[in-house]
mmCIF file of the N, C-alpha and C atoms, coordinates in Angstrom:
data_MODEL
# 
_entry.id   MODEL 
# 
loop_
_atom_site.group_PDB 
_atom_site.id 
_atom_site.type_symbol 
_atom_site.label_atom_id 
_atom_site.label_alt_id 
_atom_site.label_comp_id 
_atom_site.label_asym_id 
_atom_site.label_entity_id 
_atom_site.label_seq_id 
_atom_site.pdbx_PDB_ins_code 
_atom_site.Cartn_x 
_atom_site.Cartn_y 
_atom_site.Cartn_z 
_atom_site.occupancy 
_atom_site.B_iso_or_equiv 
_atom_site.pdbx_formal_charge 
_atom_site.auth_seq_id 
_atom_site.auth_comp_id 
_atom_site.auth_asym_id 
_atom_site.auth_atom_id 
_atom_site.pdbx_PDB_model_num 
ATOM 1   N N  . UNK A 1 1  ? 0.813  -1.173  0.000   1.00 0.00 ? 1  UNK A N  1 
ATOM 2   C CA . UNK A 1 1  ? 0.000  0.000   0.000   1.00 0.00 ? 1  UNK A CA 1 
ATOM 3   C C  . UNK A 1 1  ? 0.872  1.257   0.000   1.00 0.00 ? 1  UNK A C  1 
ATOM 4   N N  . UNK A 1 2  ? 1.962  1.255   0.743   1.00 0.00 ? 2  UNK A N  1 
ATOM 5   C CA . UNK A 1 2  ? 2.838  2.422   0.794   1.00 0.00 ? 2  UNK A CA 1 
ATOM 6   C C  . UNK A 1 2  ? 3.412  2.756   -0.580  1.00 0.00 ? 2  UNK A C  1 
ATOM 7   N N  . UNK A 1 3  ? 3.789  1.730   -1.305  1.00 0.00 ? 3  UNK A N  1 
ATOM 8   C CA . UNK A 1 3  ? 4.334  1.950   -2.641  1.00 0.00 ? 3  UNK A CA 1 
ATOM 9   C C  . UNK A 1 3  ? 3.245  2.370   -3.627  1.00 0.00 ? 3  UNK A C  1 
ATOM 10  N N  . UNK A 1 4  ? 2.042  1.914   -3.420  1.00 0.00 ? 4  UNK A N  1 
ATOM 11  C CA . UNK A 1 4  ? 0.926  2.343   -4.264  1.00 0.00 ? 4  UNK A CA 1 
ATOM 12  C C  . UNK A 1 4  ? 0.641  3.827   -4.060  1.00 0.00 ? 4  UNK A C  1 
ATOM 13  N N  . UNK A 1 5  ? 0.655  4.272   -2.811  1.00 0.00 ? 5  UNK A N  1 
ATOM 14  C CA . UNK A 1 5  ? 0.476  5.698   -2.550  1.00 0.00 ? 5  UNK A CA 1 
ATOM 15  C C  . UNK A 1 5  ? 1.604  6.514   -3.174  1.00 0.00 ? 5  UNK A C  1 
ATOM 16  N N  . UNK A 1 6  ? 2.804  5.977   -3.138  1.00 0.00 ? 6  UNK A N  1 
ATOM 17  C CA . UNK A 1 6  ? 3.932  6.660   -3.787  1.00 0.00 ? 6  UNK A CA 1 
ATOM 18  C C  . UNK A 1 6  ? 3.677  6.779   -5.290  1.00 0.00 ? 6  UNK A C  1 
ATOM 19  N N  . UNK A 1 7  ? 3.133  5.743   -5.877  1.00 0.00 ? 7  UNK A N  1 
ATOM 20  C CA . UNK A 1 7  ? 2.831  5.792   -7.314  1.00 0.00 ? 7  UNK A CA 1 
ATOM 21  C C  . UNK A 1 7  ? 1.742  6.816   -7.624  1.00 0.00 ? 7  UNK A C  1 
ATOM 22  N N  . UNK A 1 8  ? 0.735  6.906   -6.768  1.00 0.00 ? 8  UNK A N  1 
ATOM 23  C CA . UNK A 1 8  ? -0.332 7.891   -6.977  1.00 0.00 ? 8  UNK A CA 1 
ATOM 24  C C  . UNK A 1 8  ? 0.260  9.296   -6.953  1.00 0.00 ? 8  UNK A C  1 
ATOM 25  N N  . UNK A 1 9  ? 1.053  9.597   -5.936  1.00 0.00 ? 9  UNK A N  1 
ATOM 26  C CA . UNK A 1 9  ? 1.646  10.922  -5.820  1.00 0.00 ? 9  UNK A CA 1 
ATOM 27  C C  . UNK A 1 9  ? 2.559  11.213  -7.019  1.00 0.00 ? 9  UNK A C  1 
ATOM 28  N N  . UNK A 1 10 ? 3.366  10.238  -7.387  1.00 0.00 ? 10 UNK A N  1 
ATOM 29  C CA . UNK A 1 10 ? 4.268  10.411  -8.525  1.00 0.00 ? 10 UNK A CA 1 
ATOM 30  C C  . UNK A 1 10 ? 3.498  10.647  -9.821  1.00 0.00 ? 10 UNK A C  1 
ATOM 31  N N  . UNK A 1 11 ? 2.455  9.890   -10.033 1.00 0.00 ? 11 UNK A N  1 
ATOM 32  C CA . UNK A 1 11 ? 1.660  10.036  -11.251 1.00 0.00 ? 11 UNK A CA 1 
ATOM 33  C C  . UNK A 1 11 ? 1.016  11.415  -11.321 1.00 0.00 ? 11 UNK A C  1 
ATOM 34  N N  . UNK A 1 12 ? 0.464  11.867  -10.201 1.00 0.00 ? 12 UNK A N  1 
ATOM 35  C CA . UNK A 1 12 ? -0.123 13.206  -10.186 1.00 0.00 ? 12 UNK A CA 1 
ATOM 36  C C  . UNK A 1 12 ? 0.943  14.281  -10.414 1.00 0.00 ? 12 UNK A C  1 
ATOM 37  N N  . UNK A 1 13 ? 2.117  14.061  -9.855  1.00 0.00 ? 13 UNK A N  1 
ATOM 38  C CA . UNK A 1 13 ? 3.175  15.056  -9.944  1.00 0.00 ? 13 UNK A CA 1 
ATOM 39  C C  . UNK A 1 13 ? 3.909  15.099  -11.259 1.00 0.00 ? 13 UNK A C  1 
ATOM 40  N N  . UNK A 1 14 ? 3.946  13.964  -11.953 1.00 0.00 ? 14 UNK A N  1 
ATOM 41  C CA . UNK A 1 14 ? 4.747  13.902  -13.185 1.00 0.00 ? 14 UNK A CA 1 
ATOM 42  C C  . UNK A 1 14 ? 3.921  13.621  -14.431 1.00 0.00 ? 14 UNK A C  1 
ATOM 43  N N  . UNK A 1 15 ? 2.718  13.101  -14.242 1.00 0.00 ? 15 UNK A N  1 
ATOM 44  C CA . UNK A 1 15 ? 1.907  12.706  -15.392 1.00 0.00 ? 15 UNK A CA 1 
ATOM 45  C C  . UNK A 1 15 ? 2.348  11.388  -15.995 1.00 0.00 ? 15 UNK A C  1 
ATOM 46  N N  . UNK A 1 16 ? 3.234  10.692  -15.307 1.00 0.00 ? 16 UNK A N  1 
ATOM 47  C CA . UNK A 1 16 ? 3.784  9.437   -15.801 1.00 0.00 ? 16 UNK A CA 1 
ATOM 48  C C  . UNK A 1 16 ? 3.572  8.331   -14.772 1.00 0.00 ? 16 UNK A C  1 
ATOM 49  N N  . UNK A 1 17 ? 3.202  7.161   -15.244 1.00 0.00 ? 17 UNK A N  1 
ATOM 50  C CA . UNK A 1 17 ? 3.095  5.994   -14.371 1.00 0.00 ? 17 UNK A CA 1 
ATOM 51  C C  . UNK A 1 17 ? 4.436  5.281   -14.398 1.00 0.00 ? 17 UNK A C  1 
ATOM 52  N N  . UNK A 1 18 ? 5.011  5.086   -13.216 1.00 0.00 ? 18 UNK A N  1 
ATOM 53  C CA . UNK A 1 18 ? 6.331  4.462   -13.116 1.00 0.00 ? 18 UNK A CA 1 
ATOM 54  C C  . UNK A 1 18 ? 6.268  3.262   -12.182 1.00 0.00 ? 18 UNK A C  1 
ATOM 55  N N  . UNK A 1 19 ? 7.329  2.479   -12.189 1.00 0.00 ? 19 UNK A N  1 
ATOM 56  C CA . UNK A 1 19 ? 7.435  1.319   -11.303 1.00 0.00 ? 19 UNK A CA 1 
ATOM 57  C C  . UNK A 1 19 ? 7.421  1.767   -9.842  1.00 0.00 ? 19 UNK A C  1 
ATOM 58  N N  . UNK A 1 20 ? 7.047  0.864   -8.969  1.00 0.00 ? 20 UNK A N  1 
ATOM 59  C CA . UNK A 1 20 ? 6.940  1.184   -7.551  1.00 0.00 ? 20 UNK A CA 1 
ATOM 60  C C  . UNK A 1 20 ? 8.241  1.713   -6.969  1.00 0.00 ? 20 UNK A C  1 
ATOM 61  N N  . UNK A 1 21 ? 9.350  1.088   -7.295  1.00 0.00 ? 21 UNK A N  1 
ATOM 62  C CA . UNK A 1 21 ? 10.618 1.547   -6.717  1.00 0.00 ? 21 UNK A CA 1 
ATOM 63  C C  . UNK A 1 21 ? 11.008 2.924   -7.257  1.00 0.00 ? 21 UNK A C  1 
ATOM 64  N N  . UNK A 1 22 ? 10.711 3.203   -8.506  1.00 0.00 ? 22 UNK A N  1 
ATOM 65  C CA . UNK A 1 22 ? 10.982 4.527   -9.070  1.00 0.00 ? 22 UNK A CA 1 
ATOM 66  C C  . UNK A 1 22 ? 10.076 5.584   -8.440  1.00 0.00 ? 22 UNK A C  1 
ATOM 67  N N  . UNK A 1 23 ? 8.831  5.215   -8.205  1.00 0.00 ? 23 UNK A N  1 
ATOM 68  C CA . UNK A 1 23 ? 7.914  6.128   -7.525  1.00 0.00 ? 23 UNK A CA 1 
ATOM 69  C C  . UNK A 1 23 ? 8.409  6.420   -6.114  1.00 0.00 ? 23 UNK A C  1 
ATOM 70  N N  . UNK A 1 24 ? 8.881  5.402   -5.435  1.00 0.00 ? 24 UNK A N  1 
ATOM 71  C CA . UNK A 1 24 ? 9.418  5.606   -4.082  1.00 0.00 ? 24 UNK A CA 1 
ATOM 72  C C  . UNK A 1 24 ? 10.587 6.583   -4.127  1.00 0.00 ? 24 UNK A C  1 
ATOM 73  N N  . UNK A 1 25 ? 11.465 6.446   -5.092  1.00 0.00 ? 25 UNK A N  1 
ATOM 74  C CA . UNK A 1 25 ? 12.597 7.368   -5.217  1.00 0.00 ? 25 UNK A CA 1 
ATOM 75  C C  . UNK A 1 25 ? 12.114 8.804   -5.411  1.00 0.00 ? 25 UNK A C  1 
ATOM 76  N N  . UNK A 1 26 ? 11.122 8.990   -6.277  1.00 0.00 ? 26 UNK A N  1 
ATOM 77  C CA . UNK A 1 26 ? 10.588 10.323  -6.534  1.00 0.00 ? 26 UNK A CA 1 
ATOM 78  C C  . UNK A 1 26 ? 10.001 10.924  -5.261  1.00 0.00 ? 26 UNK A C  1 
ATOM 79  N N  . UNK A 1 27 ? 9.219  10.120  -4.542  1.00 0.00 ? 27 UNK A N  1 
ATOM 80  C CA . UNK A 1 27 ? 8.576  10.595  -3.316  1.00 0.00 ? 27 UNK A CA 1 
ATOM 81  C C  . UNK A 1 27 ? 9.612  10.854  -2.222  1.00 0.00 ? 27 UNK A C  1 
ATOM 82  N N  . UNK A 1 28 ? 10.577 9.975   -2.084  1.00 0.00 ? 28 UNK A N  1 
ATOM 83  C CA . UNK A 1 28 ? 11.599 10.155  -1.046  1.00 0.00 ? 28 UNK A CA 1 
ATOM 84  C C  . UNK A 1 28 ? 12.315 11.492  -1.187  1.00 0.00 ? 28 UNK A C  1 
ATOM 85  N N  . UNK A 1 29 ? 12.500 11.936  -2.401  1.00 0.00 ? 29 UNK A N  1 
ATOM 86  C CA . UNK A 1 29 ? 13.170 13.223  -2.632  1.00 0.00 ? 29 UNK A CA 1 
ATOM 87  C C  . UNK A 1 29 ? 12.296 14.400  -2.197  1.00 0.00 ? 29 UNK A C  1 
ATOM 88  N N  . UNK A 1 30 ? 11.011 14.160  -1.964  1.00 0.00 ? 30 UNK A N  1 
ATOM 89  C CA . UNK A 1 30 ? 10.085 15.235  -1.622  1.00 0.00 ? 30 UNK A CA 1 
ATOM 90  C C  . UNK A 1 30 ? 9.566  15.161  -0.194  1.00 0.00 ? 30 UNK A C  1 
ATOM 91  N N  . UNK A 1 31 ? 9.842  14.080  0.489   1.00 0.00 ? 31 UNK A N  1 
ATOM 92  C CA . UNK A 1 31 ? 9.367  13.908  1.857   1.00 0.00 ? 31 UNK A CA 1 
ATOM 93  C C  . UNK A 1 31 ? 10.310 14.553  2.859   1.00 0.00 ? 31 UNK A C  1 
ATOM 94  N N  . UNK A 1 32 ? 9.747  15.040  3.942   1.00 0.00 ? 32 UNK A N  1 
ATOM 95  C CA . UNK A 1 32 ? 10.559 15.492  5.066   1.00 0.00 ? 32 UNK A CA 1 
ATOM 96  C C  . UNK A 1 32 ? 11.307 14.281  5.639   1.00 0.00 ? 32 UNK A C  1 
ATOM 97  N N  . UNK A 1 33 ? 12.489 14.496  6.153   1.00 0.00 ? 33 UNK A N  1 
ATOM 98  C CA . UNK A 1 33 ? 13.310 13.374  6.640   1.00 0.00 ? 33 UNK A CA 1 
ATOM 99  C C  . UNK A 1 33 ? 12.595 12.436  7.621   1.00 0.00 ? 33 UNK A C  1 
ATOM 100 N N  . UNK A 1 34 ? 11.740 12.970  8.468   1.00 0.00 ? 34 UNK A N  1 
ATOM 101 C CA . UNK A 1 34 ? 11.082 12.110  9.458   1.00 0.00 ? 34 UNK A CA 1 
ATOM 102 C C  . UNK A 1 34 ? 10.080 11.145  8.838   1.00 0.00 ? 34 UNK A C  1 
ATOM 103 N N  . UNK A 1 35 ? 9.668  11.383  7.598   1.00 0.00 ? 35 UNK A N  1 
ATOM 104 C CA . UNK A 1 35 ? 8.706  10.498  6.941   1.00 0.00 ? 35 UNK A CA 1 
ATOM 105 C C  . UNK A 1 35 ? 9.361  9.528   5.953   1.00 0.00 ? 35 UNK A C  1 
ATOM 106 N N  . UNK A 1 36 ? 10.657 9.596   5.792   1.00 0.00 ? 36 UNK A N  1 
ATOM 107 C CA . UNK A 1 36 ? 11.346 8.755   4.807   1.00 0.00 ? 36 UNK A CA 1 
ATOM 108 C C  . UNK A 1 36 ? 11.589 7.308   5.236   1.00 0.00 ? 36 UNK A C  1 
ATOM 109 N N  . UNK A 1 37 ? 11.905 7.018   6.502   1.00 0.00 ? 37 UNK A N  1 
ATOM 110 C CA . UNK A 1 37 ? 12.298 5.643   6.840   1.00 0.00 ? 37 UNK A CA 1 
ATOM 111 C C  . UNK A 1 37 ? 11.280 4.572   6.454   1.00 0.00 ? 37 UNK A C  1 
ATOM 112 N N  . UNK A 1 38 ? 10.001 4.844   6.613   1.00 0.00 ? 38 UNK A N  1 
ATOM 113 C CA . UNK A 1 38 ? 8.967  3.859   6.289   1.00 0.00 ? 38 UNK A CA 1 
ATOM 114 C C  . UNK A 1 38 ? 9.015  3.507   4.805   1.00 0.00 ? 38 UNK A C  1 
ATOM 115 N N  . UNK A 1 39 ? 9.068  4.521   3.960   1.00 0.00 ? 39 UNK A N  1 
ATOM 116 C CA . UNK A 1 39 ? 9.079  4.273   2.515   1.00 0.00 ? 39 UNK A CA 1 
ATOM 117 C C  . UNK A 1 39 ? 10.404 3.664   2.074   1.00 0.00 ? 39 UNK A C  1 
ATOM 118 N N  . UNK A 1 40 ? 11.497 4.076   2.666   1.00 0.00 ? 40 UNK A N  1 
ATOM 119 C CA . UNK A 1 40 ? 12.793 3.465   2.346   1.00 0.00 ? 40 UNK A CA 1 
ATOM 120 C C  . UNK A 1 40 ? 12.767 1.974   2.652   1.00 0.00 ? 40 UNK A C  1 
ATOM 121 N N  . UNK A 1 41 ? 12.186 1.629   3.796   1.00 0.00 ? 41 UNK A N  1 
ATOM 122 C CA . UNK A 1 41 ? 12.112 0.223   4.182   1.00 0.00 ? 41 UNK A CA 1 
ATOM 123 C C  . UNK A 1 41 ? 11.182 -0.554  3.257   1.00 0.00 ? 41 UNK A C  1 
ATOM 124 N N  . UNK A 1 42 ? 10.022 0.025   2.939   1.00 0.00 ? 42 UNK A N  1 
ATOM 125 C CA . UNK A 1 42 ? 9.072  -0.640  2.034   1.00 0.00 ? 42 UNK A CA 1 
ATOM 126 C C  . UNK A 1 42 ? 9.707  -0.858  0.664   1.00 0.00 ? 42 UNK A C  1 
ATOM 127 N N  . UNK A 1 43 ? 10.441 0.128   0.178   1.00 0.00 ? 43 UNK A N  1 
ATOM 128 C CA . UNK A 1 43 ? 11.120 0.013   -1.118  1.00 0.00 ? 43 UNK A CA 1 
ATOM 129 C C  . UNK A 1 43 ? 12.146 -1.110  -1.075  1.00 0.00 ? 43 UNK A C  1 
ATOM 130 N N  . UNK A 1 44 ? 12.927 -1.169  -0.020  1.00 0.00 ? 44 UNK A N  1 
ATOM 131 C CA . UNK A 1 44 ? 13.948 -2.215  0.114   1.00 0.00 ? 44 UNK A CA 1 
ATOM 132 C C  . UNK A 1 44 ? 13.308 -3.605  0.166   1.00 0.00 ? 44 UNK A C  1 
ATOM 133 N N  . UNK A 1 45 ? 12.225 -3.735  0.922   1.00 0.00 ? 45 UNK A N  1 
ATOM 134 C CA . UNK A 1 45 ? 11.521 -5.019  0.969   1.00 0.00 ? 45 UNK A CA 1 
ATOM 135 C C  . UNK A 1 45 ? 11.002 -5.407  -0.407  1.00 0.00 ? 45 UNK A C  1 
ATOM 136 N N  . UNK A 1 46 ? 10.428 -4.462  -1.113  1.00 0.00 ? 46 UNK A N  1 
ATOM 137 C CA . UNK A 1 46 ? 9.892  -4.712  -2.452  1.00 0.00 ? 46 UNK A CA 1 
ATOM 138 C C  . UNK A 1 46 ? 10.975 -5.261  -3.378  1.00 0.00 ? 46 UNK A C  1 
ATOM 139 N N  . UNK A 1 47 ? 12.167 -4.726  -3.255  1.00 0.00 ? 47 UNK A N  1 
ATOM 140 C CA . UNK A 1 47 ? 13.258 -5.120  -4.146  1.00 0.00 ? 47 UNK A CA 1 
ATOM 141 C C  . UNK A 1 47 ? 13.969 -6.400  -3.718  1.00 0.00 ? 47 UNK A C  1 
ATOM 142 N N  . UNK A 1 48 ? 13.858 -6.782  -2.449  1.00 0.00 ? 48 UNK A N  1 
ATOM 143 C CA . UNK A 1 48 ? 14.707 -7.875  -1.951  1.00 0.00 ? 48 UNK A CA 1 
ATOM 144 C C  . UNK A 1 48 ? 13.983 -9.024  -1.261  1.00 0.00 ? 48 UNK A C  1 
ATOM 145 N N  . UNK A 1 49 ? 12.702 -8.871  -0.954  1.00 0.00 ? 49 UNK A N  1 
ATOM 146 C CA . UNK A 1 49 ? 12.046 -9.837  -0.077  1.00 0.00 ? 49 UNK A CA 1 
ATOM 147 C C  . UNK A 1 49 ? 10.696 -10.266 -0.639  1.00 0.00 ? 49 UNK A C  1 
ATOM 148 N N  . UNK A 1 50 ? 10.409 -11.546 -0.545  1.00 0.00 ? 50 UNK A N  1 
ATOM 149 C CA . UNK A 1 50 ? 9.075  -12.034 -0.911  1.00 0.00 ? 50 UNK A CA 1 
ATOM 150 C C  . UNK A 1 50 ? 8.066  -11.508 0.101   1.00 0.00 ? 50 UNK A C  1 
ATOM 151 N N  . UNK A 1 51 ? 6.875  -11.178 -0.374  1.00 0.00 ? 51 UNK A N  1 
ATOM 152 C CA . UNK A 1 51 ? 5.853  -10.603 0.496   1.00 0.00 ? 51 UNK A CA 1 
ATOM 153 C C  . UNK A 1 51 ? 5.620  -11.448 1.745   1.00 0.00 ? 51 UNK A C  1 
ATOM 154 N N  . UNK A 1 52 ? 5.557  -12.741 1.588   1.00 0.00 ? 52 UNK A N  1 
ATOM 155 C CA . UNK A 1 52 ? 5.299  -13.639 2.720   1.00 0.00 ? 52 UNK A CA 1 
ATOM 156 C C  . UNK A 1 52 ? 6.416  -13.599 3.757   1.00 0.00 ? 52 UNK A C  1 
ATOM 157 N N  . UNK A 1 53 ? 7.590  -13.153 3.366   1.00 0.00 ? 53 UNK A N  1 
ATOM 158 C CA . UNK A 1 53 ? 8.742  -13.123 4.275   1.00 0.00 ? 53 UNK A CA 1 
ATOM 159 C C  . UNK A 1 53 ? 8.988  -11.754 4.901   1.00 0.00 ? 53 UNK A C  1 
ATOM 160 N N  . UNK A 1 54 ? 8.143  -10.784 4.589   1.00 0.00 ? 54 UNK A N  1 
ATOM 161 C CA . UNK A 1 54 ? 8.345  -9.442  5.129   1.00 0.00 ? 54 UNK A CA 1 
ATOM 162 C C  . UNK A 1 54 ? 8.132  -9.416  6.636   1.00 0.00 ? 54 UNK A C  1 
ATOM 163 N N  . UNK A 1 55 ? 9.009  -8.712  7.312   1.00 0.00 ? 55 UNK A N  1 
ATOM 164 C CA . UNK A 1 55 ? 8.824  -8.413  8.735   1.00 0.00 ? 55 UNK A CA 1 
ATOM 165 C C  . UNK A 1 55 ? 9.168  -6.945  8.943   1.00 0.00 ? 55 UNK A C  1 
ATOM 166 N N  . UNK A 1 56 ? 8.406  -6.309  9.789   1.00 0.00 ? 56 UNK A N  1 
ATOM 167 C CA . UNK A 1 56 ? 8.582  -4.888  10.068  1.00 0.00 ? 56 UNK A CA 1 
ATOM 168 C C  . UNK A 1 56 ? 8.951  -4.690  11.530  1.00 0.00 ? 56 UNK A C  1 
ATOM 169 N N  . UNK A 1 57 ? 10.022 -3.953  11.798  1.00 0.00 ? 57 UNK A N  1 
ATOM 170 C CA . UNK A 1 57 ? 10.350 -3.619  13.186  1.00 0.00 ? 57 UNK A CA 1 
ATOM 171 C C  . UNK A 1 57 ? 9.247  -2.750  13.803  1.00 0.00 ? 57 UNK A C  1 
ATOM 172 N N  . UNK A 1 58 ? 9.011  -2.908  15.082  1.00 0.00 ? 58 UNK A N  1 
ATOM 173 C CA . UNK A 1 58 ? 7.970  -2.137  15.766  1.00 0.00 ? 58 UNK A CA 1 
ATOM 174 C C  . UNK A 1 58 ? 8.176  -0.634  15.604  1.00 0.00 ? 58 UNK A C  1 
ATOM 175 N N  . UNK A 1 59 ? 9.417  -0.185  15.621  1.00 0.00 ? 59 UNK A N  1 
ATOM 176 C CA . UNK A 1 59 ? 9.717  1.240   15.469  1.00 0.00 ? 59 UNK A CA 1 
ATOM 177 C C  . UNK A 1 59 ? 9.168  1.782   14.145  1.00 0.00 ? 59 UNK A C  1 
ATOM 178 N N  . UNK A 1 60 ? 9.339  1.009   13.067  1.00 0.00 ? 60 UNK A N  1 
ATOM 179 C CA . UNK A 1 60 ? 8.827  1.448   11.769  1.00 0.00 ? 60 UNK A CA 1 
ATOM 180 C C  . UNK A 1 60 ? 7.312  1.308   11.683  1.00 0.00 ? 60 UNK A C  1 
ATOM 181 N N  . UNK A 1 61 ? 6.764  0.260   12.276  1.00 0.00 ? 61 UNK A N  1 
ATOM 182 C CA . UNK A 1 61 ? 5.303  0.109   12.275  1.00 0.00 ? 61 UNK A CA 1 
ATOM 183 C C  . UNK A 1 61 ? 4.639  1.339   12.888  1.00 0.00 ? 61 UNK A C  1 
ATOM 184 N N  . UNK A 1 62 ? 5.250  1.870   13.934  1.00 0.00 ? 62 UNK A N  1 
ATOM 185 C CA . UNK A 1 62 ? 4.695  3.045   14.612  1.00 0.00 ? 62 UNK A CA 1 
ATOM 186 C C  . UNK A 1 62 ? 4.747  4.291   13.733  1.00 0.00 ? 62 UNK A C  1 
ATOM 187 N N  . UNK A 1 63 ? 5.604  4.298   12.735  1.00 0.00 ? 63 UNK A N  1 
ATOM 188 C CA . UNK A 1 63 ? 5.753  5.454   11.859  1.00 0.00 ? 63 UNK A CA 1 
ATOM 189 C C  . UNK A 1 63 ? 4.870  5.386   10.609  1.00 0.00 ? 63 UNK A C  1 
ATOM 190 N N  . UNK A 1 64 ? 4.218  4.245   10.387  1.00 0.00 ? 64 UNK A N  1 
ATOM 191 C CA . UNK A 1 64 ? 3.416  4.084   9.172   1.00 0.00 ? 64 UNK A CA 1 
ATOM 192 C C  . UNK A 1 64 ? 2.260  5.080   9.128   1.00 0.00 ? 64 UNK A C  1 
ATOM 193 N N  . UNK A 1 65 ? 1.519  5.213   10.208  1.00 0.00 ? 65 UNK A N  1 
ATOM 194 C CA . UNK A 1 65 ? 0.380  6.134   10.232  1.00 0.00 ? 65 UNK A CA 1 
ATOM 195 C C  . UNK A 1 65 ? 0.771  7.564   9.897   1.00 0.00 ? 65 UNK A C  1 
ATOM 196 N N  . UNK A 1 66 ? 1.761  8.138   10.590  1.00 0.00 ? 66 UNK A N  1 
ATOM 197 C CA . UNK A 1 66 ? 2.187  9.498   10.250  1.00 0.00 ? 66 UNK A CA 1 
ATOM 198 C C  . UNK A 1 66 ? 2.698  9.627   8.814   1.00 0.00 ? 66 UNK A C  1 
ATOM 199 N N  . UNK A 1 67 ? 3.379  8.597   8.325   1.00 0.00 ? 67 UNK A N  1 
ATOM 200 C CA . UNK A 1 67 ? 3.859  8.616   6.933   1.00 0.00 ? 67 UNK A CA 1 
ATOM 201 C C  . UNK A 1 67 ? 2.678  8.673   5.971   1.00 0.00 ? 67 UNK A C  1 
ATOM 202 N N  . UNK A 1 68 ? 1.705  7.807   6.170   1.00 0.00 ? 68 UNK A N  1 
ATOM 203 C CA . UNK A 1 68 ? 0.530  7.767   5.295   1.00 0.00 ? 68 UNK A CA 1 
ATOM 204 C C  . UNK A 1 68 ? -0.219 9.094   5.353   1.00 0.00 ? 68 UNK A C  1 
ATOM 205 N N  . UNK A 1 69 ? -0.389 9.647   6.554   1.00 0.00 ? 69 UNK A N  1 
ATOM 206 C CA . UNK A 1 69 ? -1.062 10.940  6.684   1.00 0.00 ? 69 UNK A CA 1 
ATOM 207 C C  . UNK A 1 69 ? -0.351 12.014  5.864   1.00 0.00 ? 69 UNK A C  1 
ATOM 208 N N  . UNK A 1 70 ? 0.975  12.042  5.927   1.00 0.00 ? 70 UNK A N  1 
ATOM 209 C CA . UNK A 1 70 ? 1.740  13.037  5.176   1.00 0.00 ? 70 UNK A CA 1 
ATOM 210 C C  . UNK A 1 70 ? 1.606  12.830  3.674   1.00 0.00 ? 70 UNK A C  1 
ATOM 211 N N  . UNK A 1 71 ? 1.716  11.598  3.224   1.00 0.00 ? 71 UNK A N  1 
ATOM 212 C CA . UNK A 1 71 ? 1.609  11.324  1.790   1.00 0.00 ? 71 UNK A CA 1 
ATOM 213 C C  . UNK A 1 71 ? 0.210  11.674  1.289   1.00 0.00 ? 71 UNK A C  1 
ATOM 214 N N  . UNK A 1 72 ? -0.817 11.322  2.039   1.00 0.00 ? 72 UNK A N  1 
ATOM 215 C CA . UNK A 1 72 ? -2.180 11.671  1.630   1.00 0.00 ? 72 UNK A CA 1 
ATOM 216 C C  . UNK A 1 72 ? -2.376 13.182  1.597   1.00 0.00 ? 72 UNK A C  1 
ATOM 217 N N  . UNK A 1 73 ? -1.790 13.890  2.532   1.00 0.00 ? 73 UNK A N  1 
ATOM 218 C CA . UNK A 1 73 ? -1.858 15.349  2.524   1.00 0.00 ? 73 UNK A CA 1 
ATOM 219 C C  . UNK A 1 73 ? -1.229 15.898  1.256   1.00 0.00 ? 73 UNK A C  1 
ATOM 220 N N  . UNK A 1 74 ? -0.086 15.375  0.876   1.00 0.00 ? 74 UNK A N  1 
ATOM 221 C CA . UNK A 1 74 ? 0.596  15.841  -0.334  1.00 0.00 ? 74 UNK A CA 1 
ATOM 222 C C  . UNK A 1 74 ? -0.197 15.488  -1.591  1.00 0.00 ? 74 UNK A C  1 
ATOM 223 N N  . UNK A 1 75 ? -0.790 14.302  -1.622  1.00 0.00 ? 75 UNK A N  1 
ATOM 224 C CA . UNK A 1 75 ? -1.609 13.904  -2.768  1.00 0.00 ? 75 UNK A CA 1 
ATOM 225 C C  . UNK A 1 75 ? -2.816 14.838  -2.889  1.00 0.00 ? 75 UNK A C  1 
ATOM 226 N N  . UNK A 1 76 ? -3.486 15.092  -1.780  1.00 0.00 ? 76 UNK A N  1 
ATOM 227 C CA . UNK A 1 76 ? -4.652 15.986  -1.809  1.00 0.00 ? 76 UNK A CA 1 
ATOM 228 C C  . UNK A 1 76 ? -4.258 17.387  -2.261  1.00 0.00 ? 76 UNK A C  1 
ATOM 229 N N  . UNK A 1 77 ? -3.151 17.888  -1.730  1.00 0.00 ? 77 UNK A N  1 
ATOM 230 C CA . UNK A 1 77 ? -2.683 19.224  -2.086  1.00 0.00 ? 77 UNK A CA 1 
ATOM 231 C C  . UNK A 1 77 ? -2.410 19.307  -3.590  1.00 0.00 ? 77 UNK A C  1 
ATOM 232 N N  . UNK A 1 78 ? -1.730 18.314  -4.115  1.00 0.00 ? 78 UNK A N  1 
ATOM 233 C CA . UNK A 1 78 ? -1.419 18.306  -5.541  1.00 0.00 ? 78 UNK A CA 1 
ATOM 234 C C  . UNK A 1 78 ? -2.692 18.151  -6.369  1.00 0.00 ? 78 UNK A C  1 
ATOM 235 N N  . UNK A 1 79 ? -3.568 17.276  -5.944  1.00 0.00 ? 79 UNK A N  1 
ATOM 236 C CA . UNK A 1 79 ? -4.826 17.084  -6.646  1.00 0.00 ? 79 UNK A CA 1 
ATOM 237 C C  . UNK A 1 79 ? -5.622 18.384  -6.702  1.00 0.00 ? 79 UNK A C  1 
ATOM 238 N N  . UNK A 1 80 ? -5.676 19.102  -5.594  1.00 0.00 ? 80 UNK A N  1 
ATOM 239 C CA . UNK A 1 80 ? -6.437 20.341  -5.550  1.00 0.00 ? 80 UNK A CA 1 
ATOM 240 C C  . UNK A 1 80 ? -5.860 21.403  -6.477  1.00 0.00 ? 80 UNK A C  1 
ATOM 241 N N  . UNK A 1 81 ? -4.549 21.400  -6.654  1.00 0.00 ? 81 UNK A N  1 
ATOM 242 C CA . UNK A 1 81 ? -3.946 22.372  -7.570  1.00 0.00 ? 81 UNK A CA 1 
ATOM 243 C C  . UNK A 1 81 ? -4.210 22.021  -9.034  1.00 0.00 ? 81 UNK A C  1 
ATOM 244 N N  . UNK A 1 82 ? -4.432 20.729  -9.282  1.00 0.00 ? 82 UNK A N  1 
ATOM 245 C CA . UNK A 1 82 ? -4.687 20.278  -10.650 1.00 0.00 ? 82 UNK A CA 1 
ATOM 246 C C  . UNK A 1 82 ? -6.167 20.364  -11.024 1.00 0.00 ? 82 UNK A C  1 
ATOM 247 N N  . UNK A 1 83 ? -7.017 20.404  -10.020 1.00 0.00 ? 83 UNK A N  1 
ATOM 248 C CA . UNK A 1 83 ? -8.478 20.385  -10.273 1.00 0.00 ? 83 UNK A CA 1 
ATOM 249 C C  . UNK A 1 83 ? -8.989 21.716  -10.752 1.00 0.00 ? 83 UNK A C  1 
# 
């Protein structure tokens, strides 16, 4: 889901649909540092780990909500400027 949100933001921002890891790179360059670790970890898992084998440290799990809130805020802001 985190990578899907990255793709939504990237698509709205660039007009191009890109791979999940490329979208993560685009979003990471635009996120405040405190919101990057969750997406960095999700990107790394996507590239290196089978979904069934994913494990998330509790510290990162606690950061998912604030990360999602920030990404949704940015998506809404961009959407509103395009509407």
